[in-house]
C-alpha positions in Angstrom: -8.9 14.9 8.7 -5.9 13.7 10.6 -4.6 17.2 11.5 -6.7 17.7 14.7 -5.6 14.4 16.0 -2.0 15.3 15.3 -2.3 18.5 17.3 -3.9 16.6 20.2 -1.1 14.0 20.2 1.6 16.7 20.0 0.0 18.5 22.9 -0.2 15.3 24.9 3.4 14.4 24.2 4.6 17.8 25.4 2.7 17.6 28.7 4.6 14.5 30.1 7.9 14.6 28.2 9.7 16.3 31.1 12.2 19.1 30.8 13.6 19.5 27.3 17.2 18.7 26.7 19.4 21.4 25.2 20.9 18.9 22.7 18.7 15.8 22.4 20.3 12.8 20.8 18.9 11.3 17.6 17.7 8.2 19.5 15.8 10.3 22.0 14.3 12.5 19.3 13.2 9.4 17.3 11.6 7.9 20.4 9.6 11.1 21.0 8.4 11.1 17.4 7.4 7.5 17.6 5.5 8.3 20.8 3.6 11.0 19.1 2.8 8.8 16.1 1.7 5.9 18.4 -0.7 8.1 20.2 -2.0 9.5 16.9 -2.5 6.0 15.6 -4.4 4.8 18.7 -6.6 7.9 18.6 -7.3 7.2 14.9 -8.4 3.6 15.6 -10.5 4.7 18.5 -12.2 7.6 16.7 -12.8 5.4 13.6 -14.5 2.7 15.8 -16.7 5.2 17.6 -17.6 6.7 14.3 -18.8 3.3 13.2 -20.8 2.7 16.3 -22.4 6.1 16.3 -23.1 6.7 12.6 -22.5 3.5 10.8 -22.5 4.3 7.1 -24.8 7.3 7.4 -24.3 9.7 4.5 -21.4 7.5 3.3 -19.3 8.3 6.4 -18.1 4.7 6.8 -15.6 5.3 4.1 -13.8 8.0 6.1 -14.0 6.0 9.3 -12.4 3.0 7.6 -9.5 5.0 6.3 -9.0 6.7 9.7 -9.0 3.3 11.5 -6.7 1.6 8.9 -4.2 4.5 8.9 -4.2 4.6 12.6 -3.5 0.9 12.9 -0.4 1.3 10.6 0.8 4.4 12.5 0.4 2.7 16.0 1.6 -0.7 14.9 4.6 0.7 12.9 5.7 2.9 15.8 5.6 -0.1 18.2 7.5 -2.3 15.8 10.0 0.5 15.1 10.6 1.0 18.8 11.4 -2.7 19.1 13.8 -2.6 16.2 15.6 0.5 17.6 16.6 -1.6 20.6 18.5 -4.0 18.3 20.4 -1.5 16.3 21.3 2.2 16.5 18.5 4.1 14.7 20.6 7.3 14.7 23.1 6.0 12.1 21.8 6.8 8.6 22.2 4.3 5.7 24.4 5.4 2.8 22.6 3.2 0.3 19.0 2.3 1.6 16.8 -0.1 -0.4 14.0 1.6 -2.4 11.4 0.6 -5.0 13.2 -0.6 -8.1 13.3 1.4 -11.3 12.1 -1.6 -13.3 10.7 -4.9 -11.9 8.8 -8.1 -12.8 6.2 -9.3 -10.3 4.6 -12.7 -10.1 1.4 -13.0 -8.1 0.7 -16.5 -6.7 -2.5 -18.3 -7.6 -4.4 -21.1 -6.0 -7.5 -21.4 -3.8 -8.8 -23.6 -1.0 -12.3 -23.8 -2.3 -13.3 -27.0 -4.0 -13.8 -26.6 -7.8 -12.5 -23.1 -8.0 -9.4 -21.9 -9.9 -7.3 -18.8 -9.3 -4.5 -18.2 -11.9 -1.1 -16.7 -11.3 -0.6 -13.1 -12.3 2.3 -11.3 -14.0 3.0 -7.6 -14.0 5.8 -5.4 -15.4 6.4 -2.3 -13.3 8.6 0.8 -13.7 9.3 3.7 -11.2 12.3 5.6 -12.4 13.3 8.6 -10.1 14.1 12.0 -11.7 15.7 14.6 -9.4 14.2 18.1 -9.8 16.5 20.8 -8.2 17.9 20.2 -4.8 14.6 19.3 -3.0 12.3 17.8 -5.6 11.9 14.3 -7.0 9.6 13.1 -9.8 8.7 9.3 -10.0 7.3 8.1 -13.3 5.3 5.1 -12.1 3.7 2.8 -14.6 2.7 -0.9 -14.7 1.2 -3.5 -17.0 -0.5 -6.6 -15.6 -2.3 -9.8 -16.8 -3.8 -12.9 -15.4 -1.9 -16.0 -16.6 -5.1 -18.1 -17.2 -8.8 -17.9 -16.3 -10.2 -18.0 -12.8 -13.2 -20.2 -12.1 -15.8 -19.4 -9.4 -18.3 -22.0 -8.1 -21.8 -21.7 -6.8 -22.0 -23.7 -3.5 -25.4 -25.4 -3.3 -27.3 -26.5 -0.2 -26.6 -30.2 -0.7 -22.9 -29.7 -1.2 -22.8 -29.5 -5.0 -20.1 -27.0 -6.1 -20.9 -26.1 -9.7 -18.6 -23.9 -11.7 -20.6 -20.8 -12.8 -18.2 -18.0 -13.7 -14.9 -17.7 -15.5 -12.9 -14.5 -15.6 -9.7 -13.2 -17.2 -8.3 -9.7 -16.6 -5.6 -7.4 -18.1 -4.8 -3.8 -17.2 -2.4 -1.0 -16.9 -1.8 1.8 -14.4 0.0 5.2 -14.7 1.1 6.7 -11.4 3.2 9.9 -11.7 4.3 11.3 -8.4 6.1 14.5 -7.2 7.9 14.7 -3.8 9.3 17.8 -2.3 11.5 18.0 0.8 10.2 20.7 3.1 12.7 20.0 5.9 14.9 17.2 7.1 11.9 15.5 8.7 9.0 16.4 6.4 8.3 15.7 2.7 5.1 16.7 0.9 3.8 14.4 -1.9 1.2 14.6 -4.7 0.4 11.9 -7.3 -2.1 11.1 -9.9 -3.3 7.5 -10.4 -4.9 6.5 -13.7 -6.0 2.9 -14.0 -7.8 0.8 -16.6 -8.7 -2.9 -16.6 -10.6 -5.1 -19.0 -12.2 -8.3 -17.6 -13.7 -11.0 -19.8 -16.5 -12.8 -18.0 -17.8 -16.2 -19.2 -21.0 -17.5 -17.7 -20.4 -21.2 -17.7 -24.0 -22.3 -17.3 -25.1 -21.0 -20.7 -21.8 -20.3 -22.4 -22.4 -16.6 -22.8 -19.8 -14.0 -22.2 -19.4 -10.2 -21.9 -16.6 -7.7 -21.2 -16.4 -5.3 -18.3 -14.1 -2.2 -18.5 -13.2 -0.6 -15.2 -11.3 2.6 -14.8 -10.4 5.1 -12.1 -8.7 8.5 -11.8 -7.3 9.4 -8.4 -5.7 12.6 -7.3 -4.0 12.1 -3.9 -1.8 14.4 -1.7 0.1 13.4 1.3 3.3 13.6 3.3 6.2 11.6 4.7 7.4 12.1 8.3 10.9 10.9 8.9 11.0 9.6 12.5 14.6 8.6 12.4 17.3 8.1 9.7 15.9 4.6 9.2 12.2 4.9 9.9 9.4 6.9 8.3 5.7 7.2 8.1 3.8 8.2 5.0 0.1 9.0 4.3 -1.9 9.7 1.2 -5.6 10.6 0.6 -7.7 12.0 -2.2 -10.8 11.8 -4.3 -11.5 9.1 -6.8 -13.6 9.0 -10.0 -14.7 5.6 -11.4 -16.1 4.5 -14.7 -17.6 1.0 -15.2 -18.8 0.0 -18.7 -20.3 -3.3 -19.8 -19.7 -4.4 -23.4 -22.5 -6.7 -24.5 -23.4 -7.1 -28.2 -21.5 -3.9 -29.1 -23.4 -1.8 -26.6 -21.4 0.2 -24.0 -22.9 1.8 -20.9 -21.1 3.7 -18.3 -20.4 7.1 -16.9 -17.9 8.8 -14.6 -19.0 9.1 -11.0 -17.4 10.0 -7.7 -16.1 6.8 -6.2 -14.9 5.8 -2.7 -12.2 7.8 -1.0 -8.7 6.7 -1.8 -6.1 6.5 1.0 -2.8 4.8 1.8 -0.6 4.6 5.0 2.9 3.2 5.1 5.5 2.6 7.8 9.0 1.9 6.4 11.9 0.4 8.4 15.3 0.2 6.7 17.5 -2.6 7.8 21.3 -2.8 7.4 22.9 -6.1 6.5 26.5 -7.3 6.8 28.7 -6.8 3.8 29.2 -10.0 1.7 33.0 -9.8 1.5 33.3 -13.0 -0.5 30.6 -12.0 -2.9 32.0 -8.4 -3.2 28.5 -6.9 -2.6 26.6 -4.9 -0.1 23.1 -5.6 1.1 20.3 -3.4 2.5 16.7 -4.2 3.3 13.4 -2.5 3.8 10.3 -3.7 5.7 7.0 -1.9 4.8 3.8 -2.1 6.7 0.9 -0.6 4.7 -2.9 -0.2 4.6 -4.4 0.6 1.2 -7.9 2.0 1.2 -8.9 0.8 -2.2 -11.1 -2.0 -3.6 -10.3 -1.7 -7.3 -9.3 -5.3 -7.5 -11.8 -6.6 -5.0 -9.5 -7.5 -2.1 -10.4 -6.2 1.3 -10.7 -7.0 5.0 -14.2 -8.2 5.7 -15.8 -9.4 9.0 -19.3 -9.9 10.1 -21.6 -7.2 8.7 -18.6 -5.0 7.8 -18.1 -6.0 4.1 -16.5 -3.8 1.5 -15.4 -1.0 3.7 -11.8 -1.9 4.6 -9.0 -2.3 2.1 -6.1 -4.8 2.4 -3.1 -4.7 4.7 0.2 -5.3 3.0 3.4 -6.6 4.5 6.4 -6.3 2.2 10.2 -6.9 2.4 12.7 -5.7 -0.2 16.3 -6.8 -0.3 18.8 -4.8 -2.4 22.1 -6.4 -3.5 24.7 -3.9 -4.9 28.1 -5.1 -6.2 30.8 -2.9 -4.7 31.4 0.3 -6.6 28.5 -0.5 -9.0 26.1 2.0 -10.3 23.2 -0.5 -10.3 21.7 -3.0 -7.8 19.6 -6.1 -7.9 16.3 -5.8 -6.0 14.1 -8.7 -4.8 10.9 -8.5 -2.9 8.3 -10.6 -1.1 4.8 -9.1 -0.8 1.9 -10.5 1.3 -1.6 -9.0 0.9 -3.7 -9.8 4.0 -7.3 -9.6 2.8 -10.1 -11.6 1.3 -8.9 -12.1 -2.3 -5.3 -11.3 -1.2 -2.3 -13.6 -1.5 1.5 -13.6 -2.0 3.7 -12.2 -4.7 7.4 -12.2 -5.5 9.3 -9.4 -7.3 12.7 -9.0 -9.0 14.0 -5.8 -10.4 17.0 -3.4 -10.9 17.6 0.0 -9.4 20.3 2.6 -9.4 
């Protein structure tokens, strides 16, 4: 889907790049790659918008248009931010020990709501993503997570005369298995493939009459993608693939549900690795990672809604990870702050360890 736009952008970049240098510097090459990615992203946003205006959701095409626009926004925005960061530090110097996702982590999602009478509990999840090298070019990541709400949410029914009556309580627990394989094709390109299997059980209580029922939600996703290394400290990654959903209601011992093809899954990321000064007194080294991401997924209900466009766009995620490694240590402490920008989003904090 993005390949034609990539070729168009590459061709456009070649037209006005001027005479090629025999030995371009890393900074110049990184700037050219960001230019290509920026044009690709702008084209993606434009094509996605035209797609909406011309076809809307005809034959379910709004799903692809949303993914194209969201991924394009991350590509263009990340390239612009990356260009600004490159002016502050030399992007051609690689980091010996960059921050990455921790092998084991504990995440706390913040609760709270601004709606009168509603309650939104905190959430807790235990996550693991150990990396296993396979040969000289391959890496296997055994991703897994367990999550639970720390309490019961309460939704209200706003009435015409201002009466906010609690009508629904909900508590959810779930798990996710996300094995992923990555293979280095060259110094700049890496191909990726992952399988995502998710299961969630939600207990719903209808407060008006005191009745309750359970809802089981599951999905299986097969996604393939790539990572394009723009410079030793900046990279863009993209995933897309089909999704199969199963929703079953449990009411009085009766279960109804079947597997069906669900919305398209997609994810776009732009990573910027930041070097920090060595803590001489603390005898430790620091490194950071800033991640801009768009996740085309509504499994947990969070998404970007506006006007008549409801339920098409997934959340935007802004994340910062800080790794603290004691000098000459084989392990490091990782802390993270995650902001999910969406209706139903929020903030989360994470602490973990990595090698």
